[in-house]
N, CA, C and O atoms as a MOPAC input file, in Angstrom:
PM7 MOZYME 1SCF
protein

 N    193.07400 1   182.74000 1    -0.55500 1
 C    192.59100 1   181.59400 1    -0.91500 1
 C    192.34900 1   180.76400 1     0.11300 1
 O    193.35900 1   180.30400 1     0.64600 1
 N    190.92300 1   180.31300 1     0.71100 1
 C    190.33500 1   179.92300 1     1.94500 1
 C    190.50000 1   178.05000 1     1.56000 1
 O    190.05600 1   177.45200 1     0.58000 1
 N    191.20300 1   177.56500 1     2.60000 1
 C    191.26000 1   176.08600 1     2.61300 1
 C    190.39200 1   175.54700 1     2.86200 1
 O    189.95000 1   175.81600 1     3.97900 1
 N    189.58900 1   174.45800 1     2.01700 1
 C    188.57200 1   173.69300 1     2.30400 1
 C    188.76700 1   172.37400 1     2.74600 1
 O    188.92900 1   171.35800 1     2.06900 1
 N    188.72600 1   172.53400 1     4.13200 1
 C    188.93500 1   171.38700 1     4.85900 1
 C    188.25900 1   169.84000 1     4.54400 1
 O    188.70400 1   168.82800 1     5.08500 1
 N    187.48800 1   169.83100 1     3.89500 1
 C    186.77300 1   168.77500 1     3.25700 1
 C    187.87000 1   168.04900 1     2.41400 1
 O    188.32500 1   166.95700 1     2.75500 1
 N    188.29100 1   168.76100 1     1.22600 1
 C    189.21200 1   168.29000 1     0.03800 1
 C    190.57400 1   168.17700 1     0.67700 1
 O    191.30000 1   167.22500 1     0.38700 1
 N    191.00000 1   169.21500 1     1.63700 1
 C    192.17400 1   169.28200 1     2.30000 1
 C    192.21200 1   169.12600 1     3.42500 1
 O    192.40700 1   170.14500 1     4.08600 1
 N    192.08600 1   168.10500 1     4.00600 1
 C    192.21300 1   168.05000 1     5.93100 1
 C    193.47000 1   168.28300 1     6.60700 1
 O    194.50600 1   167.91100 1     6.05600 1
 N    193.49700 1   168.72800 1     7.48800 1
 C    194.66700 1   169.13400 1     8.47100 1
 C    195.66800 1   167.65700 1     8.99400 1
 O    195.72400 1   167.23900 1    10.15100 1
 N    196.33400 1   167.10800 1     7.88400 1
 C    197.14100 1   166.18500 1     8.00200 1
 C    198.16000 1   166.10300 1     6.89600 1
 O    198.09500 1   166.83200 1     5.90700 1
 N    199.14600 1   165.16100 1     7.08900 1
 C    200.36300 1   165.18200 1     6.28800 1
 C    199.46800 1   165.24500 1     4.45400 1
 O    199.61900 1   166.10700 1     3.58800 1
 N    198.60500 1   164.02100 1     4.41800 1
 C    198.29400 1   164.14400 1     2.78100 1
 C    197.77500 1   165.68800 1     2.53400 1
 O    198.32700 1   166.40700 1     1.70100 1
 N    196.53000 1   166.18400 1     3.43100 1
 C    196.10300 1   167.25800 1     3.19300 1
 C    196.96700 1   168.25300 1     2.92200 1
 O    196.85800 1   169.01500 1     1.96100 1
 N    197.91700 1   168.28000 1     3.82000 1
 C    198.35500 1   169.62200 1     3.38600 1
 C    199.58200 1   169.42200 1     2.31900 1
 O    200.05000 1   170.43500 1     1.79900 1
 N    200.05300 1   168.27900 1     2.02200 1
 C    200.73900 1   167.97900 1     0.89400 1
 C    200.23900 1   168.39300 1    -0.49300 1
 O    200.87000 1   168.91400 1    -1.41200 1
 N    198.41200 1   167.88200 1    -0.38900 1
 C    197.21200 1   168.45400 1    -1.59200 1
 C    197.23700 1   169.94600 1    -1.40000 1
 O    196.95000 1   170.68800 1    -2.34000 1
 N    197.55500 1   170.39000 1    -0.27100 1
 C    196.86900 1   171.97400 1    -0.05800 1
 C    198.07200 1   172.96600 1    -0.95700 1
 O    197.87000 1   173.92400 1    -1.70300 1
 N    198.96500 1   172.51000 1    -0.67400 1
 C    200.57100 1   173.08000 1    -1.01300 1
 C    200.53500 1   173.24800 1    -2.49400 1
 O    200.79900 1   174.27700 1    -3.11500 1
 N    200.02600 1   171.63400 1    -3.16300 1
 C    200.13300 1   171.55200 1    -4.40500 1
 C    198.81000 1   172.43300 1    -5.05500 1
 O    199.13500 1   173.06300 1    -6.06200 1
 N    197.70200 1   172.54800 1    -4.74400 1
 C    197.11300 1   173.30600 1    -5.01500 1
 C    197.03000 1   175.03200 1    -5.30600 1
 O    196.57600 1   175.79000 1    -6.16300 1
 N    197.77300 1   175.10700 1    -4.01700 1
 C    198.12100 1   176.46000 1    -3.97100 1
 C    199.27500 1   176.96200 1    -4.75900 1
 O    199.53900 1   178.16400 1    -4.75400 1
 N    199.90600 1   176.19400 1    -5.36600 1
 C    200.98800 1   176.32000 1    -6.25600 1
 C    200.77100 1   176.30700 1    -7.79100 1
 O    201.64200 1   176.52300 1    -8.63400 1
 N    198.99100 1   175.91300 1    -8.09900 1
 C    198.75100 1   175.97800 1    -9.25100 1
 C    198.69400 1   174.79600 1    -9.68600 1
 O    198.30600 1   174.74300 1   -10.85300 1
 N    198.92200 1   173.84100 1    -9.22300 1
 C    198.68400 1   172.37600 1    -9.76200 1
 C    197.01400 1   172.03700 1    -9.79600 1
 O    196.11600 1   172.41800 1    -9.04500 1
 N    196.99000 1   171.14800 1   -11.00400 1
 C    195.34000 1   171.15800 1   -11.52800 1
 C    195.09500 1   169.69000 1   -11.03600 1
 O    195.46700 1   168.75300 1   -11.74300 1
 N    194.39100 1   169.44600 1    -9.66900 1
 C    194.18400 1   168.44900 1    -9.19200 1
 C    193.17900 1   167.52500 1    -9.66600 1
 O    193.02300 1   166.41700 1    -9.15100 1
 N    192.46500 1   167.97400 1   -10.67700 1
 C    191.56800 1   167.28300 1   -11.33300 1
 C    191.95100 1   166.35700 1   -12.29800 1
 O    191.25100 1   165.38800 1   -12.59100 1
 N    193.18200 1   166.64400 1   -12.88000 1
 C    193.97100 1   165.64600 1   -13.59800 1
 C    194.46800 1   164.56300 1   -13.18600 1
 O    195.31400 1   164.54600 1   -12.29300 1
 N    193.98900 1   163.41900 1   -13.81400 1
 C    194.72400 1   162.21000 1   -13.09300 1
 C    196.30900 1   161.76400 1   -13.32000 1
 O    196.33600 1   161.74800 1   -14.55100 1
 N    197.30900 1   161.48600 1   -12.99900 1
 C    198.55300 1   161.33300 1   -13.08000 1
 C    198.84000 1   160.15200 1   -12.16800 1
 O    198.09000 1   159.72500 1   -11.29000 1
 N    200.29400 1   159.58800 1   -12.57900 1
 C    200.68200 1   158.44700 1   -12.00600 1
 C    201.27900 1   159.11200 1   -10.72500 1
 O    202.03900 1   160.06900 1   -10.87500 1
 N    200.97500 1   158.65500 1    -9.46300 1
 C    201.36100 1   158.95700 1    -8.42700 1
 C    202.32900 1   157.80400 1    -7.89000 1
 O    201.84300 1   156.67600 1    -7.79700 1
 N    203.62400 1   157.99800 1    -7.54200 1
 C    204.68200 1   157.46400 1    -7.01500 1
 C    204.70600 1   157.14400 1    -5.39500 1
 O    205.06500 1   157.99700 1    -4.58400 1
 N    204.19200 1   155.52900 1    -4.93500 1
 C    204.00800 1   155.51600 1    -3.54700 1
 C    205.49900 1   154.16100 1    -2.99000 1
 O    205.92000 1   153.10900 1    -3.47000 1
 N    205.73000 1   154.74600 1    -2.14500 1
 C    207.51600 1   154.25400 1    -1.92200 1
 C    207.08000 1   153.36200 1    -0.70100 1
 O    206.13400 1   153.73200 1    -0.00500 1
 N    207.95100 1   151.85300 1    -0.34800 1
 C    207.67500 1   151.56100 1     0.96000 1
 C    208.86300 1   150.46500 1     0.85300 1
 O    209.22400 1   149.67100 1    -0.01500 1
 N    209.27300 1   150.78900 1     2.09200 1
 C    210.83300 1   150.43100 1     2.26300 1
 C    210.95200 1   149.08200 1     3.22000 1
 O    210.46100 1   149.12900 1     4.34800 1
 N    211.41400 1   148.23800 1     2.89400 1
 C    211.79400 1   147.13400 1     3.24900 1
 C    213.23500 1   146.37700 1     4.19300 1
 O    214.32500 1   146.93600 1     4.07900 1
 N    213.13200 1   145.28400 1     4.96500 1
 C    214.33600 1   145.03900 1     5.55000 1
 C    215.48900 1   144.38800 1     4.71600 1
 O    216.69500 1   144.55700 1     4.89200 1
 N    214.90900 1   143.64900 1     3.82300 1
 C    215.86600 1   143.14400 1     2.90300 1
 C    215.31600 1   142.84800 1     1.59400 1
 O    214.16200 1   143.08400 1     1.23800 1
 N    216.31300 1   142.26800 1     0.85200 1
 C    216.12400 1   142.44400 1    -0.74600 1
 C    214.72600 1   141.38500 1    -1.05200 1
 O    213.76500 1   141.86300 1    -1.65500 1
 N    214.70900 1   140.33200 1    -0.71600 1
 C    213.48800 1   139.23500 1    -0.72800 1
 C    212.25000 1   139.68000 1    -0.51100 1
 O    211.34100 1   139.41900 1    -1.29800 1
 N    212.08300 1   140.36300 1     0.52200 1
 C    210.98600 1   140.83000 1     1.40000 1
 C    210.43900 1   141.78500 1     0.12900 1
 O    209.45900 1   141.49600 1    -0.55800 1
 N    211.14000 1   142.78800 1    -0.01300 1
 C    210.93600 1   143.73900 1    -1.41700 1
 C    210.81500 1   143.36400 1    -2.49600 1
 O    210.36400 1   144.26200 1    -3.20700 1
 N    211.07100 1   142.05000 1    -3.25000 1
 C    210.83700 1   141.47400 1    -4.38100 1
 C    209.50600 1   141.00700 1    -4.18400 1
 O    208.68700 1   141.38900 1    -5.02000 1
 N    209.06300 1   140.18600 1    -3.16700 1
 C    208.31000 1   139.42500 1    -3.16600 1
 C    207.02900 1   140.11900 1    -3.07500 1
 O    205.96600 1   139.58900 1    -3.39800 1
 N    207.17400 1   141.65700 1    -2.50100 1
 C    205.84700 1   142.62500 1    -2.30900 1
 C    205.98900 1   143.13000 1    -3.75900 1
 O    204.92400 1   143.26000 1    -4.36200 1
 N    206.75800 1   143.33800 1    -4.20900 1
 C    207.08300 1   143.74000 1    -5.70000 1
 C    206.17700 1   142.80100 1    -6.49600 1
 O    205.33700 1   143.39000 1    -7.17700 1
 N    206.16600 1   141.45200 1    -6.55900 1
 C    205.77000 1   140.32900 1    -7.21900 1
 C    204.12700 1   139.92600 1    -6.98400 1
 O    203.35000 1   139.28200 1    -7.68800 1
 N    203.95800 1   140.62000 1    -5.63200 1
 C    202.48500 1   140.32500 1    -5.24200 1
 C    201.63600 1   142.37400 1    -5.97000 1
 O    200.49800 1   142.68800 1    -6.32000 1
 N    202.52100 1   142.92100 1    -5.90100 1
 C    201.57300 1   144.25800 1    -6.89500 1
 C    201.79600 1   143.95500 1    -8.12100 1
 O    201.19900 1   144.72300 1    -8.87600 1
 N    202.43400 1   143.12300 1    -8.67800 1
 C    202.58700 1   143.01200 1   -10.08700 1
 C    201.40400 1   141.73700 1   -10.76100 1
 O    201.01300 1   141.57400 1   -11.91700 1
 N    201.10000 1   141.03700 1    -9.57800 1
 C    200.00800 1   139.95600 1    -9.67100 1
 C    198.55600 1   140.58700 1    -9.51100 1
 O    197.57000 1   139.85100 1    -9.46500 1
 N    198.45800 1   141.90000 1    -9.43100 1
 C    197.69600 1   142.44300 1    -8.89000 1
 C    197.23800 1   143.56300 1    -9.79500 1
 O    196.15400 1   144.12100 1    -9.62500 1
 N    198.13600 1   143.90300 1   -10.82400 1
 C    198.30000 1   144.71600 1   -11.93100 1
 C    198.83800 1   146.36700 1   -11.87300 1
 O    198.55600 1   147.31100 1   -12.61100 1
 N    199.52900 1   146.30100 1   -10.94100 1
 C    200.06600 1   147.26400 1   -10.45700 1
 C    201.45400 1   147.20700 1   -11.02000 1
 O    202.16900 1   146.23100 1   -11.24300 1
 N    201.72700 1   148.89400 1   -11.25200 1
 C    203.01200 1   149.12000 1   -12.21600 1
 C    204.07600 1   149.20400 1   -11.05000 1
 O    203.70100 1   149.81500 1   -10.04900 1
 N    205.33100 1   148.68200 1   -11.04200 1
 C    206.29500 1   148.83600 1   -10.06800 1
 C    207.53000 1   149.14000 1   -10.40600 1
 O    207.91500 1   148.82800 1   -11.53300 1
 N    208.21900 1   149.66800 1    -9.69000 1
 C    209.88500 1   149.60500 1    -9.44700 1
 C    210.54900 1   149.20300 1    -8.32700 1
 O    210.05300 1   149.44600 1    -7.22700 1
 N    211.67500 1   148.58300 1    -8.42900 1
 C    212.75900 1   148.59100 1    -7.05100 1
 C    213.94600 1   148.72200 1    -7.53000 1
 O    214.54000 1   148.65600 1    -8.60600 1
 N    214.22700 1   149.03500 1    -5.85700 1
 C    215.68800 1   149.56000 1    -5.85900 1
 C    216.12300 1   149.32400 1    -4.34200 1
 O    215.47100 1   148.99300 1    -3.35200 1
 N    217.55100 1   149.63700 1    -4.54600 1
 C    218.12700 1   149.91300 1    -3.14600 1
 C    217.83500 1   151.24500 1    -2.75200 1
 O    217.50800 1   152.16500 1    -3.50100 1
 N    218.01600 1   151.28600 1    -1.19800 1
 C    217.28900 1   152.64800 1    -0.70100 1
 C    218.36100 1   152.89200 1     0.51500 1
 O    218.59000 1   152.17500 1     1.48900 1
 N    218.83200 1   153.91400 1     0.20100 1
 C    219.97000 1   154.58600 1     1.34200 1
 C    219.72900 1   155.49600 1     2.09100 1
 O    220.59600 1   156.21800 1     2.58100 1
 N    218.06500 1   155.63200 1     2.36400 1
 C    217.28200 1   156.58400 1     3.58700 1
 C    217.12200 1   156.21200 1     5.11000 1
 O    216.90300 1   156.84900 1     6.14100 1
 N    217.34700 1   154.78600 1     4.75600 1
 C    217.59700 1   153.84900 1     6.35300 1
 C    217.83700 1   152.57300 1     6.06900 1
 O    217.19400 1   151.73400 1     5.43700 1
 N    219.14200 1   152.54000 1     6.78400 1
 C    219.82100 1   151.36700 1     7.27700 1
 C    219.31500 1   150.44100 1     7.75000 1
 O    219.99000 1   149.41200 1     7.76000 1
 N    218.07800 1   150.40000 1     8.27700 1
 C    217.17800 1   149.11200 1     8.82700 1
 C    216.43300 1   148.50100 1     7.64600 1
 O    216.28100 1   147.29700 1     7.43500 1
 N    215.92800 1   149.67400 1     6.79700 1
 C    214.98600 1   149.39500 1     5.45400 1
 C    215.68500 1   149.67400 1     4.53100 1
 O    215.60200 1   150.88800 1     4.34800 1
 N    216.28500 1   149.25300 1     3.89400 1
 C    217.11500 1   149.35700 1     2.67500 1
 C    216.90100 1   149.12400 1     1.20200 1
 O    217.49400 1   149.58700 1     0.22700 1
 N    215.83600 1   148.23500 1     1.30900 1
 C    215.35000 1   148.37800 1    -0.30600 1
 C    213.63400 1   148.85400 1    -0.11100 1
 O    212.82800 1   148.90400 1     0.81800 1
 N    213.64500 1   149.11300 1    -1.37200 1
 C    212.51900 1   150.39400 1    -1.93300 1
 C    211.68400 1   149.52500 1    -3.01300 1
 O    212.20800 1   149.05800 1    -4.02400 1
 N    210.50300 1   149.38800 1    -2.71800 1
 C    209.22000 1   149.06700 1    -3.99800 1
 C    208.49000 1   150.43100 1    -4.26800 1
 O    208.02700 1   151.00000 1    -3.28000 1
 N    208.36400 1   150.91300 1    -5.28400 1
 C    207.58700 1   152.06600 1    -5.44300 1
 C    206.73300 1   151.54600 1    -6.59800 1
 O    207.21000 1   151.02100 1    -7.60500 1
 N    205.41400 1   151.73700 1    -6.36900 1
 C    204.18500 1   151.56800 1    -7.01100 1
 C    203.66800 1   152.70300 1    -7.59000 1
 O    203.51000 1   153.69100 1    -6.87100 1
 N    203.33700 1   152.75400 1    -8.90900 1
 C    202.70600 1   153.92100 1    -9.61500 1
 C    201.65300 1   153.75600 1   -10.14300 1
 O    201.65500 1   153.30800 1   -11.28900 1
 N    200.30300 1   154.08700 1    -9.43100 1
 C    199.15500 1   153.88400 1    -9.92200 1
 C    198.84000 1   155.11800 1   -10.69200 1
 O    199.48800 1   156.15600 1   -10.55400 1
 N    197.72000 1   154.97400 1   -11.59600 1
 C    197.26600 1   156.15700 1   -12.30300 1
 C    195.84000 1   156.62900 1   -11.31300 1
 O    195.08100 1   155.70100 1   -11.03600 1
 N    195.53200 1   157.79900 1   -10.87400 1
 C    194.98200 1   158.33700 1   -10.37800 1
 C    194.49900 1   159.73600 1    -9.99300 1
 O    195.50700 1   160.33200 1    -9.61300 1
 N    193.58500 1   160.43200 1    -9.92100 1
 C    193.40100 1   161.61700 1    -9.46000 1
 C    193.98600 1   161.91300 1    -7.83000 1
 O    193.53500 1   161.37100 1    -6.82100 1
 N    194.84600 1   162.68500 1    -7.86800 1
 C    195.58700 1   163.33800 1    -6.45600 1
 C    194.38600 1   163.94600 1    -5.76100 1
 O    193.95000 1   165.05400 1    -6.07300 1
 N    193.80800 1   163.10400 1    -4.70400 1
 C    192.63200 1   163.83700 1    -4.01400 1
 C    192.64300 1   162.92300 1    -2.62700 1
 O    193.06100 1   161.77700 1    -2.78800 1
 N    192.31600 1   163.21700 1    -1.55100 1
 C    192.97100 1   163.06700 1    -0.18700 1
 C    192.46100 1   161.76400 1     0.10200 1
 O    193.17100 1   160.98000 1     0.73300 1
 N    191.17800 1   161.39300 1    -0.32700 1
 C    190.25500 1   160.10600 1    -0.38500 1
 C    191.36600 1   159.08000 1    -0.96900 1
 O    191.92600 1   158.26600 1    -0.23300 1
 N    191.58400 1   159.16900 1    -2.08900 1
 C    192.09200 1   158.30000 1    -2.78300 1
 C    193.64100 1   158.10200 1    -2.67200 1
 O    193.90700 1   157.09700 1    -3.33200 1
 N    194.66000 1   158.57500 1    -2.17600 1
 C    195.89200 1   158.98100 1    -1.48900 1
 C    195.74300 1   158.24900 1    -0.16900 1
 O    196.57600 1   157.36500 1     0.03400 1
 N    195.04200 1   158.41400 1     0.54400 1
 C    194.97900 1   157.98600 1     2.01000 1
 C    194.82000 1   156.58000 1     2.04200 1
 O    195.52300 1   155.73200 1     2.59200 1
 N    193.40900 1   156.41700 1     1.12000 1
 C    192.89100 1   155.08200 1     1.03200 1
 C    194.31200 1   154.09800 1     0.40600 1
 O    194.52800 1   153.03000 1     0.97800 1
 N    195.13700 1   154.47900 1    -0.64800 1
 C    195.67000 1   153.87000 1    -1.35600 1
 C    196.80200 1   153.42500 1    -0.13500 1
 O    197.10400 1   152.30100 1     0.26800 1
 N    197.31400 1   154.82400 1     0.29200 1
 C    198.28400 1   154.29900 1     1.24300 1
 C    198.01000 1   153.14300 1     2.46200 1
 O    198.84500 1   152.36700 1     2.92700 1
 N    196.69300 1   153.26200 1     2.80100 1
 C    196.28100 1   152.35100 1     4.21500 1
 C    196.45400 1   150.83000 1     3.52300 1
 O    196.91400 1   149.90100 1     4.18700 1
 N    196.09400 1   150.68900 1     2.30300 1
 C    196.01200 1   149.56100 1     1.53900 1
 C    197.17600 1   149.08000 1     1.52900 1
 O    197.34300 1   147.96300 1     2.01800 1
 N    198.39400 1   149.87600 1     0.91400 1
 C    199.72500 1   149.58500 1     0.51500 1
 C    200.06800 1   149.01100 1     2.06700 1
 O    200.37300 1   147.82900 1     2.22400 1
 N    199.98400 1   150.03300 1     3.29100 1
 C    200.68600 1   149.38200 1     4.61300 1
 C    200.10200 1   148.22600 1     5.08300 1
 O    200.72000 1   147.42600 1     5.78600 1
 N    198.48900 1   148.02100 1     4.60700 1
 C    198.31800 1   146.71600 1     5.36600 1
 C    198.71000 1   145.34200 1     4.65200 1
 O    199.19800 1   144.38400 1     5.25200 1
 N    198.43600 1   145.37900 1     3.32500 1
 C    199.27000 1   144.76800 1     2.50600 1
 C    200.74400 1   144.18900 1     2.48300 1
 O    200.94800 1   142.99000 1     2.29100 1
 N    202.14600 1   145.45800 1     2.76600 1
 C    202.95800 1   145.51400 1     2.96700 1
 C    203.30600 1   144.68700 1     4.26200 1
 O    204.09500 1   143.74300 1     4.30400 1
 N    202.70800 1   145.11500 1     5.12700 1
 C    203.03900 1   144.37700 1     6.71500 1
 C    203.50600 1   143.49300 1     6.75700 1
 O    204.60900 1   143.37600 1     7.29000 1
 N    202.76900 1   142.36100 1     6.13400 1
 C    203.22600 1   140.74800 1     6.25400 1
 C    204.60000 1   140.54400 1     5.71600 1
 O    205.23400 1   139.58700 1     6.16000 1
 N    205.28800 1   141.51600 1     4.58700 1
 C    206.41400 1   141.26400 1     4.29400 1
 C    207.34700 1   142.24200 1     4.79900 1
 O    208.32700 1   142.47200 1     4.09000 1
 N    207.22200 1   142.88600 1     5.93600 1
 C    208.26300 1   143.86100 1     6.79600 1
 C    208.37200 1   145.22700 1     6.02000 1
 O    209.37700 1   145.93700 1     6.03700 1
 N    207.09900 1   145.52900 1     5.27300 1
 C    207.68400 1   146.79600 1     4.55600 1
 C    206.72700 1   147.96400 1     5.49300 1
 O    205.79700 1   147.62000 1     6.22200 1
 N    207.14300 1   149.28200 1     5.31000 1
 C    206.62000 1   150.12800 1     5.93800 1
 C    206.40800 1   151.58800 1     4.49500 1
 O    207.24300 1   151.77700 1     3.61100 1
 N    205.39700 1   152.20800 1     4.62400 1
 C    205.28500 1   153.22000 1     3.71400 1
 C    206.29700 1   153.97900 1     3.92500 1
 O    206.90400 1   153.97500 1     4.99600 1
 N    206.54500 1   154.59000 1     3.10700 1
 C    207.92300 1   155.77100 1     3.09600 1
 C    207.55100 1   157.02100 1     2.35100 1
 O    208.47800 1   157.72500 1     1.95100 1
 N    206.05900 1   157.46000 1     2.06400 1
 C    205.77300 1   158.65400 1     1.43500 1
 C    205.30300 1   158.62900 1    -0.10100 1
 O    205.31800 1   157.51800 1    -0.63200 1
 N    204.97300 1   159.50000 1    -0.71700 1
 C    204.18200 1   159.62200 1    -2.21800 1
 C    204.65900 1   160.83600 1    -2.59900 1
 O    204.86600 1   161.83900 1    -1.91600 1
 N    204.86000 1   160.57800 1    -4.12800 1
 C    204.69300 1   162.03900 1    -4.58100 1
 C    204.56700 1   162.09900 1    -6.41000 1
 O    204.89400 1   161.06200 1    -6.98600 1
 N    204.20900 1   163.01900 1    -7.08200 1
 C    203.99700 1   162.89800 1    -8.54900 1
 C    204.58800 1   164.21300 1    -8.91600 1
 O    205.24500 1   164.97700 1    -8.20900 1
 N    204.17400 1   164.34400 1   -10.34700 1
 C    204.36300 1   165.51000 1   -11.05100 1
 C    203.45900 1   166.40600 1   -11.36600 1
 O    202.41300 1   166.09700 1   -11.93800 1
 N    203.74100 1   167.50900 1   -11.05500 1
 C    202.36300 1   168.74700 1   -11.18800 1
 C    201.93800 1   168.61600 1   -12.48800 1
 O    202.53900 1   167.99400 1   -13.36400 1
 N    200.44000 1   169.46400 1   -12.66300 1
 C    200.02000 1   169.39500 1   -13.72000 1
 C    199.69400 1   171.01600 1   -13.66100 1
 O    199.38600 1   171.52600 1   -12.58400 1
 N    199.76400 1   171.68500 1   -14.69500 1
 C    199.36000 1   172.62300 1   -14.73000 1
 C    197.88900 1   173.06200 1   -14.88900 1
 O    197.12800 1   172.48400 1   -15.66500 1
 N    197.46900 1   174.25400 1   -14.01400 1
 C    196.24900 1   174.58300 1   -14.73100 1
 C    196.07000 1   175.42100 1   -16.01700 1
 O    196.69200 1   176.44900 1   -16.28200 1
 N    195.00100 1   174.74600 1   -16.87300 1
 C    195.35200 1   175.47500 1   -18.11800 1
 C    194.21400 1   176.79800 1   -18.07900 1
 O    194.21000 1   177.63500 1   -18.98200 1

């Protein structure tokens, strides 16, 4: 199977999507994609979560043990097709919006959907 670089560019998101596709994930099926943003303090994380809620986003909030300097996490769960443009665009939006709250993007993930 040859990699289509328009669908799967050679970057972190393109590599992740290529791996998903190569393992049989049907990327034509929309699903919740979990984007994590980490914050320096609980108040900043809560304020960002409220900002997302006011913009009709589904969110979750928790302590985060993976980074001592950014110990709070907000995860946003939009329903979308797992396509490079969608994921990279949403990550860029989240990075821009979370910056004023001291947040930093910490990755994304989703459940695989088997090709029928």
